[in-house]
N, C-alpha and C positions, 0 to 999 in steps of 0.2 A: 926317839927310840922306835916308836911304832912305824914311822916312815922308813927307817933303816931295815927293820924286819920285813916289812911289806916289800921293799925293794929287792931284798935277797930272795924272798919266796918267788917273786916274779921271774927271777933268773933261773929257777929250777924247772925242769921239764915235768910234765904230768907223770911220766913213768917213774922218774926219780922221786917225786913226791909220794907216789903210792908205795914204793919200796921203803922209803924212810918211815912212812906211816905204819906199814906192816911190821917192820923191824922193831920200832918203838912199842907198838901195841903188843906184839908177841913177847917181847922182853918183859914188859910190864905185866901182862896177863899171866904168863907162865910163872913169873916170880910170885905173884899173888896167889895163884892156884896151888903151887907147891907149898907155900907157907901155910895156907888154910888147910890143905890135906894133912900136912904134918901135925898141925895143932889139933885137928879133929880126930884123925885116925892113927896118928903116931907114926905114919909112914907116907912116903910119896909114891902114889900109884900111877901107872902108865895111862889108865883111863882118864884120870883127872887132867893129866898133862895134855892128852890128845883133845879132850873137850875144850880145854883152855886155848889150845892152838887154833882149833876151828873157829872158836868164838872170836879170838883176836884177829884172825884173817878177815872174818865178816865185818867186825867192827872197824878194823883198819881201812877196809875198802870203802865202807860207808862214810867214815870220817874224812878220808882223803878225797872222796868224790865231792863232799860238801865243801871242803877247803878249796878244792880246785874251782868249784862253782862260784864261791864267794870271791876268790881271787880274780876270776874272770870278770865278775861284776865290778869289783874295785878297779881293775885295770880299765874297763870300759868307762867307768865314771871318771877316772883320772884323765883318760884320753878326751872325754867330753869336756872336762874342765879346762884342759889344755887348749882344745880347739876354741872353746868359748872365750878364754882369756886372749887367745890370738885374735879372734874376731873383734873383741872389745877394744884391744890395743890398736888394731888396724882400722877400726870404724872411723870414718871421716866426719863423725858427728860427736860433739862434746856430750858426755853423759856423766851423771853422778848418782851414787847410791846412798840413801839415807835409811837409818833404822827407825824403830818405833820411837826412840828417844830423840829423834831428829838430829842425830849425830851422823857425820859423814863417814861412810865406810869405804868408799872407793871413788876414784876419779880416773878416767881413761886419759891417755897421753894427748888426745886431741883437745880435751878440756883445757889442759895446761898450755897447749900450743895456741889456742884461740884467745883465752882470757888471761893467761899468765899465772893463775892461782894454782897452788899446790895444797895438799891436804892440811899441812901445818898452817897455811894462811886462813883456811875456812873450815875449821873442825866441826862446825855445826851450822844448822840452818840460820840461826840468828846471826852468827859471824858472817856467813855468806851474804845475807841481806844488807848488813851494815857496809860491806865492801862493794857489793854490786849496785846498791841503790842508796847513794849518799844523801839524796834529798829526802828529808823525813816525810814530807807530805806524799811524795811519789812512792816511797817505801811502804807507807801505810796503805795506800790505795792498791798497790800490787799485792801486798800480803792479804788484804781482805778479799780481793778477787780470786786469788789463788786458793784460799781456804774454801771459798764458796764453791769453786769447781771441784775441789776434792770431796766435799761433803755430798755432792750430787751423785749418789751411788747408782742411781737408775740409768744414768747416761755415761757414755765415755767422756773422759776428760777432754774438754774443748781447748785446743791450742790457744795460748795467750801471747800476744806480741808485747815484748818489753824491751826497754833500753837498759843495757848493762854496762857499768863502768869497768873497764879492764884494769889489771894491775898497773899498766903503764899510763893510766889516766885517760886513754881513749874510750869512746863510747861506741858500742856495737848494738845494732838492732837484731833481736833474737826472737824466734818463735819457740816458745817453751811448752812442753807437754810432760805429763807424768802418768805413771802406771804402777800398780802394786805388783810385786814379784815375790816368789818363794812361798813358804807356808803362811797360812793365815795368821798363826800365832806370832810370827816374827814381824809382820807388818812392815816389810821392806818397801821402800818407795824409789823407783827408778825415774830419774828426771833426764829428759833429752832436751838439748838446747840447740836448735838449728840456727846457724848464723845466716841471717838474711840481709846483712849490711850491704853487700854488693847489689843484691836485687833491689833494695830500697834506693840505693844510689842510682841504679840504672832507671828505676821508675821515676825518681826525682829528675834525673837528667832528661828522660823522655818527656816528662810533663813540662819541664822548663823549655825543652826544644819545641814542643808543640805550642807552648805559650808564646815563645819568641816568633815562631812561624806565623801564628795567628796575629801577633802584633805587627809583623811585617806586612801581612796580607791586609790588615786594617789600615796600615799607615800609608802604603803606596798610593799615589793619586790616580789609581786606575781601578776598574771594576774587575773582580776575579771570581771565577766560578768553575765548578767541576761537575761532570756528569758520569753516569754509568754507561754500559754498553747499549742500553735502550734510550739513551739521551734523557734519562731522568736526572734531575738535579740532586746532587749529593751534598752540596754546600756552596757557600759564597761569602763574600765580605759584605760589610754594612752598606757600602756605596752601591753595590749591585742590588741589594735588597731594596734600597730606596728607589732605584730606577724601576724596580718591579711594582712599586707602590705598596710593598709589604712592610710590616712593623719591624721585624727582625730577620736575621739571617736564617734562623731555625724554621721560619715559615716557608722556605723554599724547598725543603726536603720532600722528595717524591714527585714534585711537580714537573710538567713538561712545558715546552714553549707554547703549545696551543692554549694553555690555561693562563697565559700571561698577556700583558697589554700588547705585545708584538706578535699576536697570533697570525697577523697577515704575513709576517716574514718567517713564520715557524718552519715551513718546509725548506726554505733556503738555509736556515740555521742547521736543521737536522741533516740536510744533504752535506753540508760542510763537515758536520760531526762524523758522518759515515765515511767520508773520504779520508779524514785524518786517521780514524781508527782502523780502517781497512788497509790503508797504505803504510801505516806506521811512520808517517812523515808529518812534520809540522806544516801548517799553513800560516804564513807570517804577514803582518802589516797590510791586510787588504781592507778595502772600504766596503761598508754595507749599511743599508738604512735600518732604522728602528723606530717603532711607534711608541711614544711615551704614554703613561697612564692618562694624561690630560688630552691625548689625541694628536699631539704635535709629531711631526716626523723629523728625526735628527739623523746625523751622519756619524757613523762609528769607524774607528780604525781598530780592527780586530786581529788577534793572533790566537791560534789554537795548536795544541800539541797532544800527542798520545799520553794518556795517564797510565803508568805501569806500576805493577806491584813489585815485591822484593825479588821475584823470580824473573823479572823482565817481561812478564806477560801484560798485554794491553787490556786494561780493565775499564777504560773510559776515556774521557777527553778533558783536558784542562784548557781553559780559555781566559784571555784578558782582553779588555777593550777600553777605549777612551772616547769620549764625546768630542769630535773634531768639527762640530757644526760651525762654531764661531771661527775656529782656525781656518776652515775651508772658505768661509765668507771673506776673511781677511786675505787669504791666498788668492781668491778670485779678484778682489779689489786691487791687490798688488799687481796681479797679472794684467788687469785692465789698465792700471796706471802706467806700468812699464810699456805696454803696447802703445798707449797714447803718446808716451814720451818718444818711443822709437819711431813712431809714424809721424811725429811732428816735423815741421820744416824749420825748426829751431834747433841748433846744436846744444846739447847738454854735456857739461863736464863736471865730474866730482874730483876735487883735489884734496890730498892729505895735507896735514900741517907742514910737511917738508916740501910741498909744491908738486908732488908726484900725482899723476892722473890715476885714479882708481876706478873710474867708470866713465863711459861715453855712450851716447845713444847712436842709433844707426845713421842719423843725418850728419852727426859729427864725423863719422867715418867717411860718408859719401863726400862731404864738403872738403875734407883734407886729403882724401885719396888713400888713407891708411886703413888697414884692418883693425878690428877692435883689439886683437892681441898685440898689434904693434903700438897702438896709441896708449894702452894701459901701461903705466910705468914711465912714460915720457914726462918731461917738464914743459910748462907753457913756453918758456923761452926757446925751446927747440923748434917750435913751429910759429912763434910770434916774433918777427924780427925787431919789433919796437919794444919788446919786454926785456928788461935787463935783469939777470938772475939776482944781482945784489939788491934789487928793490923788493924782492919777495917777502923777507921778514917784516919790513915796515908795512907792506900791504896786508899781511896776515894779521898783524896787530890791529890795524884799522878795522879789519873785518871782525875781529874778536870783540872790539868795542861797539859791536852792534851797528856798524856803519855799512850801508849798502853802497857799493862802489859801481858807478856806471861810467864808461868811457869808450871812446872809439880807438881802434887799433887796426893792425893788419895781420892776416894769417897767411902762412906760406904752405902751399900744398906739397905733397910728396914729389910732384914733378917740377917743383921750383916756382910755379906761378903764384902770384900774390894777389889777394883780394881784401877789400876793406870789410871790417866787422865792427859791430857794436856789442860790448860786453856788459852784463849786469851780474855782479858777484854778491853772493850772500854767505853768511856764516851759520852753520848748523852744528849743534852739540846735543848728543843723546846717549845716555848710559855710558858716559866716558869717552864716546867717539866724537871727534871733532873733524869737520870737513868744510870745504867751500863748495857750494853748489852754484855753478856759473852758467848763465844763458848767453849764447853767442848767436847773433843774427847777422847773416850776410847782407850787407847794405850796398852791394854793387849797383843794383838797379836804382836805389835811392840816390846814390852819389851821381850816377849818370843823369838822372832826371834833374837833380839840382844844378848840374853843370849846364844842361840844356836850357833850364829856366834862366840861369844867369846870363847865358849867351842871348837868349830871347829878350830878356829885360834890357840888356845893353843895346841890342838892335832897335828896340822899341823907343829908345831915347834918341834915335837918329833924327837929323833935320829933314829927312824925307817924310812925306806923309804916308802913314801906314795904317792899315786896318786888318782886322782878323774876322773872317767869315766862316760860316759852316758850309756843309755840302750844298745847301740851297741858296747860297750867296746872301744869307741873312747876316748882317754885320753884328759881330759880337763885341768888338772893342776897336777903338781908334786911338791914335796917339795925338799928342798936342799939336804936332806939325800938321796933321790932317785937318784939324778944326781951323787952324790959321789959314791954310791954303784954300779950303772949300768954303769957309765961312759958316759951316754948320757947327753947332755945339755937339758935345758928346751925346746928350740926350736925344738930339734930333737925328743923329747919324745911326745910332744903335737901334736895331730892330728890323722889321720887315723891309723889303726893298722899296716900298712906297713911302717916302719920307714926308711927314706932315709939315710942309713949308710952302713958300711961293713957287710959281712956275719958273721964275728966273734962277732961283737957287737950285731947283730940281734939275734944270738944264745944265747948270754949271757942274752939279754933282755928277750927272751922267757923263759929262765930258771928262771929269776927273777919273770916273770909273772906267770909261771907254775912250781913251785918248785917241784912238784911231777911228 
């Protein structure tokens, strides 16, 4: 009823309200004055009526002014309430209002949107706690902490982080705060609940990401470090810290290269840092020396790249390196071995299980007249006329049985000429790789010498007396016919020109040597 009357009064203008007030005041005042004048004097006089009219006008004006004032105040309050209600409804923060009896007076729409509860679900603080904190121990802990903060009147209420179960069963992380509102006698309590679930999730995700990144940095078999623009160390992994002779990665913070065991190489390292940061380009896979804490010098393979922030600005340098000292030693040994093989006057062939050539040295190329590209991929029977392709499987099985096969054969050069060779074949297996490593020796000179020796041996068995001398005519060897013809034994004939025997024999010997 009051709201209807107030609404109708609000629709009347000030002038209309004043006229209505004057009319009603005049009507009521003149009626009262006329009745009183009639009762007291027995007549109605003009003076009384005029006095009543003036008084009614004054009173009506005062009353209408007061009514208008209060109406304006009420309208202002109503507008304020409307704006406040609109703000509360649109506020993107859940809030609840409790009275002194701890009964719920109001929830804003955001509260229902976030947590799903309505006033009928949680009419009081106790009902709210039963729903929001189903675990009794947690509910008791939060209740005690909440009351403790409410009773601390000297300080503002300190926000409390809590986990609230929603109506749908999900749990949200909330930052809760409370404040007293309204008159002191009403003791209304406004509770604001800031949903920080996404922030907590983001923080957990960031922590997990950082943990994963640190795990990766610690797991990779390389040293990792990063520096600021002044080449001061900001961090590293444990392997790098051990290289520095430090206990842990945290001990590297703020240090520079001059303070570490590789101070002799510090300027080289810092120069590389400056180049990377100034050029904004990475410097990859280059070799550099490093001095270890025990004074040894090792060799590193290092890569550095600009370290950038979220705005793409260079804020330092990120580096990784690996100790390649042993690898370099093996690499040098392999180079030396390959060089020795390539410079050898023995041909080397590597054959796959299918018989295909996979490697040859330089001498093999020279002896056959093929380039390395031409020989790799060929089969032995393509340049060995005595090797039958069908015999390869059997030969491979013999090699696998740890048998070393040696035999003579012939090789055919690219120009078609053929020369004799001696082959020694071995079987090698390593990390699942099988191959035959074959040494091939050109035995042309040996064959020629053997032939000459056979011819010489045949001639030496002749019926003619024969002897072999050196450049000083010292006899080195005589055949049987020589001893029979000259009468000298082999022991007497071999040696210096003066034979230790009788003069007759020496004369006969000289005749044999110089028949003319």
